[in-house]
C-alpha positions in Angstrom: 73.0 167.9 23.9 69.6 167.0 25.4 67.4 169.2 27.6 68.6 167.5 30.8 72.2 168.4 30.0 71.3 172.0 29.3 69.5 172.2 32.7 72.5 170.5 34.4 75.0 173.0 32.9 72.7 175.9 33.7 72.5 175.1 37.4 76.1 174.2 37.7 77.4 177.4 36.2 74.7 179.6 37.8 75.8 178.2 41.2 79.5 178.6 40.2 79.2 182.2 39.3 77.1 183.0 42.3 79.8 181.4 44.6 82.6 183.2 42.8 80.7 186.5 43.2 80.3 185.9 46.9 83.9 184.9 47.3 85.1 188.0 45.4 83.0 190.2 47.8 84.5 188.5 50.8 88.0 189.0 49.5 87.4 192.7 49.0 85.9 193.1 52.4 88.8 191.1 54.0 91.4 193.4 52.4 89.5 196.6 53.2 88.8 195.6 56.8 92.3 194.3 57.4 93.8 197.7 56.3 91.1 199.6 58.3 91.6 197.6 61.5 95.4 197.9 61.4 95.2 201.6 60.8 92.7 202.1 63.6 94.8 200.0 66.0 98.0 202.0 65.3 96.1 205.3 65.7 94.3 204.3 68.9 97.4 203.2 70.6 98.7 206.8 70.5 95.4 208.5 71.3 94.8 209.8 74.8 91.1 209.2 75.2 91.2 210.4 78.8 91.2 214.0 77.6 87.6 213.6 76.7 86.7 213.2 80.4 87.3 216.9 81.0 86.5 218.3 77.6 83.6 220.8 77.6 82.8 219.7 74.0 82.2 216.0 74.9 78.6 215.0 74.1 76.4 213.8 76.9 75.3 210.2 76.7 72.5 208.1 78.1 73.0 204.4 78.2 69.7 202.6 77.6 69.6 199.0 78.7 66.4 197.1 78.2 65.9 194.3 80.6 63.5 191.3 80.3 63.9 188.4 82.8 67.5 189.3 83.5 67.5 188.5 87.2 70.7 186.4 86.8 72.7 189.3 85.5 70.9 192.5 86.4 72.9 193.5 89.5 76.4 192.8 88.1 75.6 194.4 84.8 74.2 197.6 86.3 77.4 197.8 88.4 79.4 197.3 85.2 77.6 200.2 83.5 78.0 202.5 86.5 81.8 201.9 86.4 82.2 203.2 82.9 84.7 206.1 82.4 82.8 209.0 80.9 81.9 212.3 82.5 78.5 213.2 81.1 76.8 209.8 81.5 73.4 208.7 82.6 72.5 205.0 83.0 68.8 204.2 82.1 67.7 200.6 82.8 64.2 199.8 81.4 62.5 196.8 82.9 60.2 195.6 80.2 57.6 193.9 82.3 59.9 191.1 83.4 58.1 188.0 84.8 61.0 187.2 87.2 62.4 189.3 90.1 64.6 191.6 87.9 63.0 194.7 89.3 63.1 193.6 92.9 66.8 192.6 92.7 67.7 196.0 91.2 65.7 197.9 93.9 67.3 196.0 96.7 70.9 196.2 95.3 70.8 199.9 94.5 68.4 201.3 97.2 65.9 202.5 94.6 62.7 204.4 95.3 59.9 205.5 93.0 60.1 209.2 92.2 58.1 211.8 90.1 59.9 212.2 86.8 58.9 214.4 83.9 59.9 213.4 80.4 59.0 214.2 76.8 56.9 211.6 74.9 58.8 212.1 71.7 58.1 208.5 70.7 54.9 206.7 71.5 55.3 203.7 73.9 53.6 201.4 76.3 52.6 202.7 79.7 55.4 203.4 82.2 54.6 202.1 85.7 57.2 204.0 87.5 60.6 205.7 87.4 63.1 204.9 90.2 66.1 206.8 91.5 68.6 205.7 94.2 68.6 207.1 97.7 72.4 206.6 97.6 74.3 209.6 96.1 76.9 207.2 94.7 74.2 206.0 92.2 72.9 209.4 91.3 73.4 208.8 87.5 71.2 205.6 87.6 67.6 205.8 86.4 65.5 202.6 86.6 62.3 202.6 84.6 59.5 199.9 85.1 57.0 199.5 82.3 54.4 197.2 80.9 55.9 194.6 78.5 56.0 195.9 74.9 59.2 194.3 73.5 62.7 195.5 73.2 62.0 198.2 70.7 59.3 199.7 73.0 61.7 199.5 76.0 64.4 201.4 74.1 61.9 204.0 73.0 60.9 204.6 76.6 64.6 205.1 77.4 64.9 207.6 74.6 62.0 209.5 75.9 63.4 209.6 79.5 66.9 210.6 78.3 67.9 214.2 78.1 71.3 213.9 76.4 72.9 214.5 73.0 73.4 210.8 72.3 72.0 207.6 73.5 73.6 204.2 73.6 71.6 201.1 73.0 73.0 198.1 74.8 71.8 194.8 76.2 71.7 194.7 79.9 73.4 191.3 79.9 76.6 192.8 78.3 79.9 193.8 79.8 81.2 197.1 78.5 84.9 198.0 78.6 85.5 200.9 81.0 86.8 203.3 78.3 84.2 202.2 75.6 82.3 205.4 75.5 85.4 207.5 75.4 86.3 205.7 72.1 82.7 205.7 70.9 82.3 209.5 71.4 85.6 210.3 69.7 84.1 210.2 66.1 81.4 212.7 67.1 84.1 215.2 68.3 86.6 214.9 65.5 84.4 214.9 62.4 83.4 218.5 61.6 82.5 217.9 57.9 79.7 215.3 58.4 77.2 214.6 61.1 77.9 211.3 62.8 74.4 209.8 63.3 75.5 206.4 64.7 78.6 204.5 65.9 78.8 200.8 66.3 81.5 198.6 68.0 82.7 195.1 68.2 80.7 192.6 70.3 82.5 189.5 71.4 81.6 186.5 73.5 82.4 185.6 77.1 81.3 182.0 77.4 83.6 180.2 79.9 85.5 183.4 80.6 86.4 184.5 84.1 84.1 187.4 85.2 84.4 189.2 88.5 82.1 191.9 89.8 80.9 192.8 86.3 84.5 193.0 84.8 86.2 190.6 82.3 89.2 189.2 84.0 90.4 186.5 81.5 89.0 185.4 78.2 89.0 181.7 77.2 87.9 179.8 74.2 84.5 178.3 75.1 84.6 174.6 76.0 81.5 173.6 74.1 81.0 173.7 70.3 78.0 176.1 69.9 79.6 179.1 71.7 83.1 178.3 70.2 81.7 178.3 66.7 80.0 181.5 67.3 83.3 183.1 68.4 84.7 182.4 65.0 81.5 183.6 63.4 81.6 186.9 65.3 85.3 187.4 64.3 84.3 187.3 60.7 81.1 189.4 61.1 82.4 192.2 63.4 86.1 192.4 62.6 85.8 191.9 58.8 82.3 192.5 57.5 81.1 195.5 59.5 84.5 197.3 59.4 84.5 197.1 55.6 80.9 198.3 55.2 81.7 201.2 57.5 84.6 202.3 55.3 82.1 202.7 52.4 79.5 204.4 54.7 77.2 201.5 53.9 76.8 199.9 57.3 73.3 198.6 57.5 73.4 197.1 61.0 74.6 198.2 64.3 74.2 195.4 66.8 71.4 195.9 69.3 73.9 194.8 72.0 76.0 197.9 71.5 75.5 201.1 69.6 75.7 204.9 70.1 73.1 207.1 68.3 72.4 210.8 67.7 69.2 211.2 69.7 67.8 214.1 67.7 68.1 212.2 64.4 66.7 208.9 65.9 63.6 210.7 67.2 63.1 212.6 64.0 63.3 209.3 62.1 60.6 207.9 64.4 62.5 205.9 67.0 62.6 202.1 67.0 60.0 200.2 65.0 57.6 198.1 67.2 56.5 195.9 64.3 59.8 194.1 63.5 62.0 191.8 65.4 65.0 193.4 63.6 64.5 196.8 65.2 68.2 197.6 65.5 68.9 197.1 61.7 65.6 198.8 60.7 66.4 202.0 62.7 69.9 202.3 61.1 68.4 201.9 57.7 65.7 204.5 58.4 68.3 207.0 59.8 70.4 206.4 56.6 67.2 207.1 54.5 66.3 210.2 56.6 69.7 211.8 55.9 70.0 210.7 52.3 66.5 211.9 51.4 67.3 215.3 52.8 70.7 215.4 51.2 72.5 216.0 54.5 76.2 215.0 54.9 76.5 212.3 57.4 78.3 209.1 58.4 77.6 205.9 60.3 80.9 205.0 61.9 82.2 201.7 63.3 84.9 201.2 65.9 86.8 198.0 65.2 87.7 197.5 68.9 86.4 194.8 71.3 84.4 197.2 73.5 81.5 195.0 74.4 81.2 191.4 75.7 78.1 189.2 75.9 77.1 185.6 76.5 76.3 183.6 73.4 73.5 181.0 73.4 74.9 177.9 75.0 73.1 175.2 73.0 71.7 174.7 69.5 68.0 175.0 70.6 68.5 178.5 71.9 70.8 179.4 69.1 68.3 178.2 66.5 65.6 180.5 67.9 68.0 183.4 67.8 69.0 182.8 64.2 65.4 182.3 63.2 64.6 185.7 64.7 67.6 187.3 62.9 66.4 185.9 59.6 62.9 187.2 60.0 64.2 190.6 61.1 66.4 190.8 58.0 63.5 190.0 55.7 61.3 192.6 57.4 64.0 195.3 57.1 64.7 194.5 53.4 61.0 194.6 52.6 60.4 197.8 54.5 63.2 199.6 52.7 62.9 197.9 49.3 63.0 201.4 47.7 66.8 201.4 48.3 67.4 198.4 46.1 69.9 199.5 43.4 68.7 203.1 43.9 71.6 205.6 43.4 69.7 208.1 45.5 70.9 206.1 48.6 74.6 206.0 47.5 76.6 203.0 48.7 73.7 201.8 50.8 71.5 201.4 47.7 74.1 200.3 45.2 76.2 198.0 47.4 75.0 197.3 50.9 71.3 196.5 50.2 72.1 194.3 47.2 74.7 192.4 49.2 72.3 191.7 52.0 69.6 190.7 49.5 71.8 188.3 47.5 74.4 187.1 50.0 72.4 187.1 53.2 68.8 186.5 52.4 69.1 184.4 49.2 72.2 182.4 50.2 70.4 179.7 52.2 68.0 179.1 49.2 71.0 178.8 46.8 72.8 176.4 49.1 69.8 174.3 49.7 69.0 174.3 46.0 72.5 173.4 45.2 72.4 170.4 47.6 69.1 169.2 46.1 70.5 169.6 42.5 73.6 167.6 43.4 71.4 164.8 44.7 69.2 164.8 41.6 72.2 165.1 39.3 73.9 162.1 41.0 70.7 160.0 40.6 70.2 160.9 36.9 73.8 160.9 35.9 74.0 164.6 35.2 76.7 165.4 37.8 80.1 166.5 36.6 82.0 164.9 39.5 85.4 166.5 38.9 83.8 169.9 38.7 81.7 169.3 41.8 84.7 168.0 43.8 86.9 171.0 42.7 84.2 173.5 43.6 83.5 171.9 47.0 87.2 171.9 47.9 87.7 175.5 46.8 84.7 176.6 48.9 85.9 174.8 52.0 89.4 176.1 51.6 88.2 179.6 51.2 85.9 179.4 54.2 88.7 178.1 56.3 91.1 180.7 55.1 88.6 183.5 55.8 88.0 182.3 59.3 91.7 181.8 60.1 92.4 185.3 58.7 89.9 186.8 61.1 91.5 184.9 64.0 94.9 186.0 63.0 93.8 189.6 62.6 92.5 189.8 66.2 95.7 188.1 67.4 98.0 190.6 65.8 95.9 193.6 66.9 94.0 193.1 70.2 95.2 189.6 71.1 92.2 188.9 73.4 92.8 185.1 73.3 96.4 184.9 74.7 96.7 181.2 75.3 98.1 179.0 72.5 95.6 176.4 73.4 92.8 178.9 72.8 94.1 179.9 69.4 94.5 176.2 68.4 91.0 175.4 69.6 89.5 178.3 67.5 91.5 177.3 64.4 90.3 173.7 64.7 86.8 175.1 65.1 87.2 177.0 61.9 88.1 173.8 60.2 85.1 171.9 61.5 82.6 174.7 61.2 81.6 174.2 57.5 80.6 170.6 58.2 79.1 170.8 61.7 77.8 174.3 62.2 77.1 175.9 58.8 74.4 173.4 57.7 72.5 174.2 60.9 72.7 178.0 60.1 71.3 177.3 56.7 68.5 175.2 58.2 67.6 177.9 60.7 67.6 180.6 58.0 65.2 178.5 55.8 63.0 177.9 58.8 63.0 181.6 59.5 61.9 182.2 56.0 59.1 179.6 56.3 57.9 181.1 59.6 57.9 184.6 58.1 56.0 183.8 54.9 53.6 181.4 56.6 53.0 184.2 59.1 53.7 181.8 62.0 53.6 183.7 65.3 57.1 182.9 66.6 57.7 186.2 68.4 60.9 187.2 70.0 61.8 184.0 71.8 63.3 183.9 75.3 67.0 183.5 75.7 68.1 181.5 78.8 71.5 182.6 80.1 73.8 181.3 82.7 74.7 184.7 84.1 78.1 186.3 84.6 78.1 185.8 88.3 78.0 182.0 87.8 80.9 181.7 85.5 83.1 178.7 86.2 86.7 179.5 87.3 89.7 177.4 86.5 
């Protein structure tokens, strides 16, 4: 056997074992999350969360909603936040130096006026230009903060400083939150007396082409266009399967910046949000994990497998590409900042399972896929390609991808049944079939470009996300 054949076999079987390892991890996560979601669903149906409204032991919560150029959604989404069912609730909207009329619309809609307001600078931030409260007693729990632009992390840190509650919730201002969301999110803090709950995450799903009225979700529909529809399937897998499984092992690395509830004391002690990364939500969770592990304090990061938050997905591939580029750069930054966790037993499941998974299956996967495609092309040119083996592996990977996606669609159908129309379910299932050919290659390209931008130190920044706005949703 010549050297070319040795190289060919090495690459073929290296890629094969890598793929089988990833598939095995997905199967395990699907089983664990399926059991966890079903148990949670059965338990939550019999739980009377309304008792928390009057409980003296319920923790106080500040909702921190950073806003940057959100004039299309700011009024409706503040209304949505104000309508949430939770007794000890403060809504803090932080205008991060918007260039549009976000501040003026909020001031007009909620009769806001600038007031003197004392707060503790627990975390260093950009200068605050003013704190606003409403003249209308109906909006007494609303605090609107106007500040110089410093990015999302800086805006949230301002909100943390202004807040005076036990917990704070980090959400995107363009999200719609279920009215009982914080009753469910606060529940783990009240029932676990053995470990300190330092953070709780929840499912974030998409509202593109849904019917929205006065900041409330009326009816959910499968998006009409491919980019948002493919993201719906992707979110099913990520939130319903992946994060539920990692939470079971207490190894959840990421709580979405769109929706999370945090122990304020631990977050401040850990240093607040990092200004120097575009993956600030993931980095804070990892740092809070490290803070508790290094002090050998019993704790958990919980996850609620319930669709409690709704947001608008990027509507076209250009905007989506910028988002995924940013996600890739954020992942790299977080993994490099916390590289001490890599296979380190001191950090428990986080160091031995979660971090290695994100390193091999999230960061390196695009390189393996791109390298595999390049190898196939070269092998076909030089006659090294084992065609039966290649075809068998390709069919298996496609079949597994389709089965995993359809399982996540089926799981949401038998539990929460958010997409009630048969046409919607058929549309999502067909999307799961098309996704590996039409959507996934783009995801790989965006991830590779994100790596290039990161290591070439290209100043890409956060990138502006243009949104249609809930108030303008088309009705059928």
